[in-house]
C-alpha angles and dihedrals in degrees: 000000000000122000089221118101129201109202109203115197110193141164143111125320117279093017094117105265095140095052092047093047090055091052093047094046092050092046093053096032097236144118136265133235117199118223094182101118093204094054090062091077116085096201092057099072110141105035097049099064094234119180111274120256088257091052091048088054094050094062130013111257131198130199096027116120089355095127143048120233085244093061119103108231139164143168092271093058090045091053092056096043096042092048090052090050093048093050090052092049092048089063088074104017133057091204134037125191123227116190135176148085103249099111097191091057093047089052092048092054098040100035107015138226133234119254114285126200119252118266118280105220095195091054090047091051089050093054093042087057091049089049092051097043103035106018136242093291092075092054091046091053094051093050091047090055096044100039114013091167094061091037089064093058105031123099095256092201094056107090093188091061093045094048094045090054092050090049091056092045091052093045097049107022088231131107114267088232090068090065093058119091114249091199134029114270120236112265125192090229135056124247128219112190120204121187123199122208138159138181110305094235091051092047092051091050090050091050091052092047091050092051090050090051092050090051090051089051090063099262091158090059090051091051092048089058091049096043096094088060095044092123091069113109092231090063095050092094140114113291098014092060092052093049092048087054089053091050088054091051097248095128138014120250098259091050090048092054092047091048090053091051093047095046092045089053090051089049090052091052090051090051091053092048090052096048096041087066091063108088092191092070118101109207127221140163109252091243092060090090098146091048089051091051089051092048092051091047091050090050088052091052092054092052109098128197 
């Protein structure tokens, strides 16, 4: 077994992952990889809760602002690039910190995925048109018929996931589920998974406060600049979608803010559902910092060369 340890800090949005990751990285004198798929995009600054410039200076970060919203990206690409980054960091560090709430990307790095074909933009455009003209139910139905196994596990309200699966099915003639690993792949490093959670009422209040802060930080102005590119898949995400609807006059401003808060809360609950299925995760409150240090140290002690 390797003496190298990847410490994965996961949990719902607004729970305090960033603050903890900074403490842990400073404690163990190492660097951080983001696995928040929205923080990859440099144009999406305000609505993605990225670490502040000061926080980014405190500890070296990777996979933040590394892409443009026009770039085609997925968990498979992240797996390859993040593994390369980790192996480079392990040359000078015994531990590396992984932090974020995008469960699929965490799984890709820790457990691995089979090779997937590159995106087919014509197919994607076709399904985007179906989504716009006929609604998500048509896409859900097709995926249920063509790959009932994956349909049972996918976030059925996430059109990007549904469309990506249908792309792969059309490109290969095989179910998308066959491209997903049934067992964890063998990594040449050990993994210690830490989950953060707090009382639901407190989490919801923190989400609402964060949305209010983003609005104060001129999130609307950011979205107005991005509006001409709203059809890009990277921008079809909570918060940005609701503000685009406001710009188009579909809702008033107060309704828009409330929709963002409600949909972000629903997203947080989906994140928790995803991570709660992983029995390897040890759960803590974000203020149990000393206990988390002890747990990481004990995980280090059990790692043998």
